[in-house]
N, C-alpha and C positions, 0 to 999 in steps of 0.2 A: 514599296509600301511595311515591307523588311526592316526596312528601317529605321520607318517611324516609331514598329512597334519595337524595336532593340532603345528606338532613345527614348522612351516609353516607361521602360520595365527599369532604365537605368535607376531617370531621376524618380522612381517610382523607393529603389531601393536605395536612393542618397538621402532620400526621407525619411526611410525608415531608420538609416541610418543615424542621421542627424536626430529624430527624437530620441533611439534609445541612450544616442550621448548626451542627452540632456539631461535626459531624466538621470546615469545615470553622475552626472557633474551635480547634482541638487542633494544627492550621498556620499561623493568625496571626500569629506568631512573625516571619514570612518577609512580610512584608507593609508597606507601606512608605508613606509619606502619596504622593501623588500618580498610583500604582499604577494607570491604567483604559487602558481599547482600545484597543490603537496604529489610528494614524489612517484603515488602512484598512476599516472595520472601521465608521467612524460611514457609514454612506450608507442612510441611512434613507428609508423614506413619503411623498415630498411630502404640504404640510400643512400650515395657511393660522392654527393661531396667532400663530406669529413672520413672518411673511410674507414669501412663499421663501422659509422652511425646510424642516424635512424630521421623522420623528416619529424620536422617538433609539428606538436599543440598546434594549430593558427594562435598567434597571440600568449601562449604559456607564457614564455618574461616578456613582459610590457616592457621593461625598460631597455629592450636589444633598440639599437641605431644603426638602420643600413648606412654608410657615412660614401658620398662619388665624393674624390677627390678632382678640383679641374686647376688646372697650373695652368695661367696666362700667357700664350708663347708668342713671341715679336711676327707676324704677318706666317703664324702657322694657323694651323686645327689647333684647338686645346690639350691640353692630356687629360685622359683622362682615367684615378684609376677604384677599389674601390675596395673598401673596406666593414669592419664591427667595433660598434661601440655602445654605454650602456651610458641612459641617462642617470645621473643625480642629485638627491637633493644642492637644490638652493639655500644659501642663511640670511632669513631673514625673506623667503619669499611662502607664502602658503600655496600646494598644491598647485602647485605646476614650479617652472626650472627654467636655466639660461645652460646650464652645464653638458658634457655629455665625456667619457673623459673613455680612448682611444692609447690606441701606441705610437708612441710619435714618428718611428719611420715609413706610417700611413702621408709623411708633408717631410718627407728627409732635407726636398728644398726650399725649403722656408727658410730656411737661415745661409745667410755668408752670401759675397759676392758677385754667382753665378744661380743664386736661388732665381728664380722665374716668383710669380705675385700669384699667390691660392688662394678659394675660395673651394670654400666647403658643404656641396647640399645634404645634411639629414632628413630620411622620413622616421618617420615614426609606426607603429602600428599596423608592420609590412611582416608582412608572410611567404610570399610567392609574388616577387618582380618584375615577370614577369607582362602582370595585367596590374589592369588600375583599380584597388581595392578602396569600394567605399569611406574605408571610417583611416585611410593612412595622413599623415598632419605630415606635415611638410616644410622647413625650416633648413635656414642658413647663417651663414658662420660672418659673427661681428668678428673676434681674435680666433686665430689657434694658437693656443701656451704649450709650444715643447717642455720641455724637460731643460736647465740652460745645465749639464751635467752626459747630453743628450748627444753623443758621434758614430752622425751616420754608417762607416767604414768600420764602428763597435755594433749590432744593429741592438746584439741584449742591456745593451749597458745606458740603464733610465731610460732609460724605452716605454713613455709612457706623456699623451701629454693628455691638457683638455681644450674644447673646442665651445666655444664660450654661443650662444647660439640671437643672430638678430631682435628677436624678440621670441619670451614662456610661449612655453608647452603646458599647454592644463591639461592637472591629469585628471584620467578620467579610471576605468571601468580596464581601458587596452591600455595607457596609458598612463604607466609608475616611474618611484628612483627605482633604484633597488642601492640596499644598507652598500654603508663600508668598513672596512674590519678597523677596529681597534690596534693600535699600534703600536706593533710586538704580536700580535697576534695570528696562532698556527692555525696546522691547516690536518695535521698526524690525524689518520683515524679516519677519516669524515671526508663520505662520498661524496663526489661531487662531479659538475657537467658546466659545457662548455658550448655555444650552441657561436654558431652566423653561415652568412653569407657565400664562400669558399666555392674553390677552384678543382676541379679535380682530370691529373691526365687520364682519359679512356681509350682503349688502339690508338696511342701517338698524338692521339688529337688533344685540345683543350677548352672543355668545354666550361660554360660560362654557370656557377651555381647560381640558382634562382627562385630554390622554395631555405627557404630557415634550416639547416642544418644541426640537428645535437647529438649530444656522443657522452659517456659518467666518465670518467675512472675514479681508481681507490686507494691505487701508489701512487704516493712525492718522496722529491727529495727540496729539504730547503736551506740557500743557500745563497745568505747575507738578502740581495735582495732580487730574487729567481726564484722563484718556483722547477722545477722539471717532473713533468709525467714518470713515470718509471713502467707501468702497462703491459701484457705483455699482448703483442694483434689488435693495443690497443687505435682509437680515431688518430685520424694527420693534422696540424692542423696547416691549412690551406691557402694560398692567397686568391685574400679576399675573408679571407679569417680574420686575418690583424686584428687588433685593440676588442676585438671577441672579447668575454668577462669569464671568467674562474667560477663556479658561481658553489658554496655551497647550506647545504641548511645549515641554518643553527640551530647546533643540543635543544634534546626541545623543545624547538618551538617551529615552527611554518615558515621560519623568516628568511632569505634569502640574504648572504654577502657574496661581495662579490674582493673574494682572491686572489684572484689571482687575468695582467690584462695578457694576450696572444702575445708572441714577438713574435717567434721560429721555430720551423721544427726544424730540429738537427740529424733525427734516422727516423729509420719507421716505426722505428719503441720511446720515444722519447720528441713532446715536448715540453717548446722554454717559451713560462711565461711569466712578465714582471710581477713582482709579489710589493701589492698595494698596500698591504702595511706595513711597509719598507720607509712610503709613502704621503702616507696619513695628513704628513704634517708638511710636504705639499702642497697637497692640494687644499688643502684649507690655509695655509694660506695667500695660493691662487684664487683662493670663490671668496676673499674678503681682500683681497686688496684692491684698490680704488684705477 
């Protein structure tokens, strides 16, 4: 009897979610890239996935994508890795997209004579990965595009990639794109945020991050193609956070712009992000490439 009740409640919850999604979709033309929560709504509960970070409000960052990379290995179980990414606009597509930006090192075996075929499983409108969420949408990769200059033994160099989805993901209140910066844009003097589903070391045990976490940064150093965070006692990106966006609110607006892609943490004080404004031309070229 309990299982029947549970199933009935699940169906009702899913039906309500779908109805809500359909009503929202009717007004989706009003949504633009980077429209998300205002800064005052970002105060979450302190957590530990991102050190000194906090649990994000569900659907606070509707462009975030949870990525599971599956490497096919002959006669062996698949090798699974987790990264974070963000949905960006696709040229000539309205109210939907097929592209996610993330880190190239998430696909470190994607090239070369010893590389394994890989597929990315991408989830949108997610918050807690330990449960099924009614608003969650799933897609798989049709193509993985890593930067031609990326070398897996120099992880922070040209560490950027695009995942092309097998079919478009429609925009909604819970799923939309983040804006990209103009070429050469800088972020000095701006408060920025990072979010991801990373892991943390606790009592010598590696704990998997299930809930979405976020952290804020205020001090940066930009050097060519990279951004370094310099805040004391700031959150460190961890395994699973790779590819996640460093997001800043555009001055005078409530529009979010992605300035960085999480690459690596080199100390307790410094995180390294790929500087997106140095790769906007590359991204544009790849999006328009047939």
